[in-house]
N, C-alpha and C positions, 0 to 999 in steps of 0.2 A: 504494500500500500504506500502510495506517495503522499507526503504531507505537503499541502499547497504552499506553505510559507517556508519550506525547507531551504530553498535557494537563497531567499532574502536573509534568513537567519544565518546561513553559512557566510554570506558576504559581510554581514554585520560583525560576526565573530572574527573573521579574518582581518577586517579593518581595525577593530579594537585591539586585537593582538599585535598587529603591526605597529600601531601607535605606541602601545605600552612597551613593546620591544625596542623601538627607536629611542624612547625616552629613558628607559631604565637599564638596558643591556649595553653598557659602554664597554664592550669587550674588545679583543684584538681587531675584529672586523671593523668596528667603528673607528679605531685608531688608524687602521690602514686607509680608510676613506678620508680621514682628516689629515693624513700625512702629506698631502700635496696641496696645501691651500694657496690662495693668491698671495702676492707679495704683501707683507705686513699683516696678514691675517693669521690668527692663532691656530694651532693644531693641538688638540688634547691628546696626551699620551697615556694617562692613567686616570680613568674616571672611577674611580672607586665610588640700623634702620633708624631708619630714623625711628625715634620713639613714637609709638602709636598712642594717641590720646582718645581714640574713638572706640568704645566697646559696644558699638551698635550690633544688632542682630544681623543675620545674613541679609544681603541686599542683592536683588537681581540686577544684573548688568543690562544694558540696552538690548543685548542680544537674547536675553532670557536666561542666561546662565546665572545661577545663584552663586555668589561668592561666599566662601567660608569666612566667618568672623575671626579676627585676630584679637587676642586679649589685650587689654590696656597694658602698656609697658613692654610689649614684645619688641625685640630688637635683633637684627642680624648685623654682623660685623665681619670684616676681613681681619683676622688676627695677625696674619703674616702673608705677604710682606707689608711693611709699613708704607704709608703714603709718602711719596717722594723717594723711595728706596731705589738704589741702582743694584740690579741683580744680573745673574747670568742664566741662560737657558740650559736645562729645564728649570722653570720657576715653580717652587713649591708654594701653594696657596692653601692656607688653613682657614676654615670657616668657623665662625662663632654664632651662637644663637642663645638668646636669653628670653625666658618667659614662655617658651613653647618647646615641644619635643620634635626631634627629627624622626620621621617615619618614611618608609619607602613609598613610592608612587603606587597608587592602587589600594593603599591601606587607609580606609576612611576612619579617622580618629580625630576627635575634637582637639583643638589647640596644638595641631601638629602640621608638618609639611616637610618638603625636601628642597634642597638648595638648587638654584640655577645661577650660573656665573655668567654675567654679561661682560663681554670683552670688546673694547673699542666701540661700544654702542653709543651713538649720539642721541638717539631718541628712544625712550622707553617703549616696550611693546604694549599692545592693547591690554589693559589690566582686566578687562571683562571676558577675555578669551584664554584658552590654554596657550601657554607660552610655546613659541615655535622652537624647533631643534635645528640649529645650524652652527656654523663656525663662530658666531658671535653670541649665541645663547646656548650654553652647554648645560645639559640636564644631569643631575646627580640623583636619579630616581631610585637608586638602591639605598639611599640614606647616607651617602658618603659625606664626610666632614673635612676632607682635604683632597688635593689633587696635585699633579705635576703637569705643567703646560710647556710645550715647545713654542716659544714666541720668537719672532724675528727680531733682530737688533732694532732699537728705536724706542719711542715713547708709546706706552699703552695705558689704557684705563681699564679698571676692574671694578665690578659692583656685584653684590649678591642680591638676589630676589627670591624670596621663599614662595613656593607654590604648594597648593593643597594636593590631595590625592589624585586630582585630575589635571594637575599642572596649571591651575588657575591661581593667580595671585590673590591673597587674602584681602579682606575689607576691614580696616585700611591695609594697604600693602606693607609687608614687613621686608624692608630692604636696607642695605648698608649704605653708607656714604660712598660715593664714587672716589676711588683712589687712582693716582697716577704713578706708574713705575717706569724706570728706564732700563731696558735690556741691553747689555753690552755684547 
């Protein structure tokens, strides 16, 4: 017997699995894909806030996606390297989070999320949508709290942005200050 919705269900499962895989499985394959970026673009090699003052309940974004609330006082920070540091590649980046828990993508848990590292990003992504995965928005969907980046020599900016279990930034967003480093 053939179930009428079997094909659409299969397509939905494959699409969901692909998105979660792309966002949380930063294995050697992802490293190989990122190994040949454009000039001055970063390549991740090992992917293992401002103070929030709004403790409002979940708010739907204009697109209809409901954003998870962030508790008052939640803050993300880049522990290392320091703002203005001169470093060599690979650059070890250590993440910090206060007032919330780190949890893997797909794990729906209150007051938790996983890190996304924004590299050389001039404009913040849409806060009402899942964060994109590319050379400038690196997902740490396994709950990693540090990484090593291969960065081209020059000046780079780094910023952390916490995403919920669906990769959607919280309301209000939990993000670090943007720091600038120089790679020799």
